[in-house]
C-alpha positions in Angstrom: -11.4 -17.8 6.2 -11.4 -17.4 9.4 -13.1 -20.4 11.2 -15.1 -16.9 12.2 -15.8 -16.4 8.6 -14.4 -13.6 6.6 -14.2 -9.8 5.3 -14.8 -8.2 2.9 -14.0 -4.2 2.3 -14.8 -1.5 -0.4 -14.5 2.2 -1.2 -17.3 3.7 -2.2 -20.8 4.8 -0.6 -22.0 2.7 2.4 -25.5 2.3 4.4 -26.6 5.9 5.4 -23.3 7.4 5.0 -21.3 9.0 2.0 -18.3 7.9 0.6 -15.6 5.9 2.8 -13.9 2.9 3.7 -15.9 0.4 4.9 -15.7 -3.4 5.7 -18.3 -6.1 6.8 -18.5 -9.5 8.4 -20.1 -12.3 7.2 -20.3 -16.1 8.6 -18.9 -19.1 6.8 -21.3 -19.8 5.1 -22.2 -16.5 3.2 -24.7 -14.7 5.5 -23.9 -11.3 6.4 -22.9 -10.3 10.5 -23.0 -7.3 10.8 -24.1 -4.4 8.4 -21.7 -2.2 6.8 -18.9 -0.6 9.2 -17.3 2.4 8.3 -13.3 2.5 8.7 -13.1 5.6 7.4 -15.4 8.8 8.1 -16.5 10.5 5.3 -14.0 11.4 2.4 -13.8 13.6 -0.1 -11.7 12.5 -2.8 -12.1 8.6 -4.5 -9.6 6.6 -2.7 -8.0 3.1 -4.0 -10.0 0.0 -3.2 -8.4 -0.8 0.7 -7.3 -4.5 1.4 -8.0 -6.9 4.5 -6.4 -9.7 6.2 -8.8 -12.0 8.9 -6.4 -13.8 11.8 -8.2 -17.0 12.5 -10.2 -16.0 15.6 -11.2 -13.5 13.5 -10.9 -10.1 14.2 -9.1 -8.2 11.2 -7.4 -5.4 9.7 -7.8 -3.2 6.7 -5.2 -0.5 5.2 -5.4 2.3 2.4 -3.8 5.4 1.3 -5.1 8.5 0.8 -3.8 12.6 0.9 -2.1 14.2 -2.4 0.5 13.7 -4.0 3.3 13.4 -3.0 2.8 13.3 0.2 0.4 9.7 0.0 0.5 8.0 3.2 -0.7 4.1 4.2 -3.4 4.1 6.9 -4.6 1.2 8.7 -7.4 0.1 11.2 -7.8 -2.9 13.4 -11.3 -4.2 14.4 -12.6 -7.5 16.8 -14.7 -10.6 15.3 -17.1 -8.6 16.3 -16.9 -6.0 14.3 -16.2 -3.4 16.8 -12.9 -1.4 16.7 -9.9 -2.2 18.5 -8.0 0.7 17.0 -7.8 4.4 15.2 -6.9 4.3 12.4 -2.8 4.4 12.3 -0.4 5.4 10.0 1.8 2.8 8.7 4.5 4.6 6.6 6.5 7.0 8.4 9.8 7.8 7.0 9.0 7.3 3.2 6.9 9.5 0.9 4.3 9.1 -2.2 3.2 5.8 -0.2 0.5 3.4 -2.3 -1.0 0.5 -2.9 -1.2 -1.4 0.3 -1.6 -5.1 0.8 -1.9 -6.7 4.5 -1.8 -10.2 5.3 -1.7 -12.1 8.8 -1.1 -14.6 10.9 -3.1 -16.9 12.4 -2.7 -14.5 16.1 -3.3 -12.0 14.4 0.2 -10.2 13.7 0.3 -8.3 10.2 2.6 -7.3 7.6 1.7 -4.3 5.4 3.5 -3.4 2.5 3.2 -0.5 -0.2 5.0 0.8 -3.0 6.7 4.6 -2.4 9.8 6.6 -2.5 12.4 6.8 0.3 14.2 9.9 1.8 17.1 8.7 2.1 19.5 9.7 5.1 22.3 12.2 3.3 25.0 9.9 3.4 22.8 7.6 0.9 21.7 8.0 -2.3 17.8 7.9 -4.0 17.4 5.3 -6.9 16.0 8.1 -10.1 14.9 7.4 -12.8 16.4 8.7 -15.7 14.3 12.0 -15.1 16.1 12.5 -12.5 13.1 11.6 -10.2 13.0 8.9 -7.5 12.2 5.8 -8.3 9.4 3.7 -6.5 10.4 0.8 -4.3 8.4 -2.1 -2.2 8.3 -0.8 1.3 6.8 -3.1 4.3 6.6 -2.8 8.0 5.5 -5.7 10.4 2.8 -5.4 13.4 2.7 -7.4 16.1 -1.5 -8.6 17.1 -1.9 -5.6 19.8 -0.9 -3.0 16.6 2.4 -2.0 17.5 5.2 -1.9 15.3 7.6 -4.7 15.3 9.6 -2.5 12.5 10.4 0.6 11.5 9.3 0.3 7.3 12.4 -1.0 5.1 12.9 -1.7 1.4 11.8 -5.3 0.3 13.2 -4.9 -3.2 16.9 -3.4 -5.0 16.5 -0.6 -7.4 14.7 -1.5 -10.8 15.7 0.6 -13.7 12.9 0.5 -15.6 9.6 1.4 -15.9 7.2 -0.8 -13.4 3.9 -1.5 -12.4 4.1 -3.6 -9.8 1.9 -5.0 -6.5 3.2 -6.3 -3.4 2.2 -9.4 -2.4 3.4 -9.7 1.8 2.3 -13.7 3.7 3.4 -14.4 6.7 2.8 -17.9 8.6 
């Protein structure tokens, strides 16, 4: 929580609209500061819950995944402390496939790190980790963005190949 308060994001119905991803700002005492903020437009399919991170000033970023397998994509959108959009939705996982379950963390200035689970489309000179059934194995990816929402890195693989089936959620942290 910043001195400005906190933000909550969710997927579902917002005030006066259909299904989508929404956020709402609250002051430090838990009083609503904004109405429901539509992060995405109306959605025709159910999405898993988004994730959100706020900096010390109260600016925040919401991340989510959408699309159809195997082309699930991780997207994000930045907002100001006043509850106004600071960006349109933008793609986070360029170069990775089947991206899902994003998590986001912000430092006090507003730089943010997004991690997600996905498979990789390796260069021809590299082999992609594969499961015994021949399918690509999921790995944790991450990407760093500056305060303006510009990529500071390309998406990178965080973990090494894990030979057994696993379920995980990566949780990034910035200081």
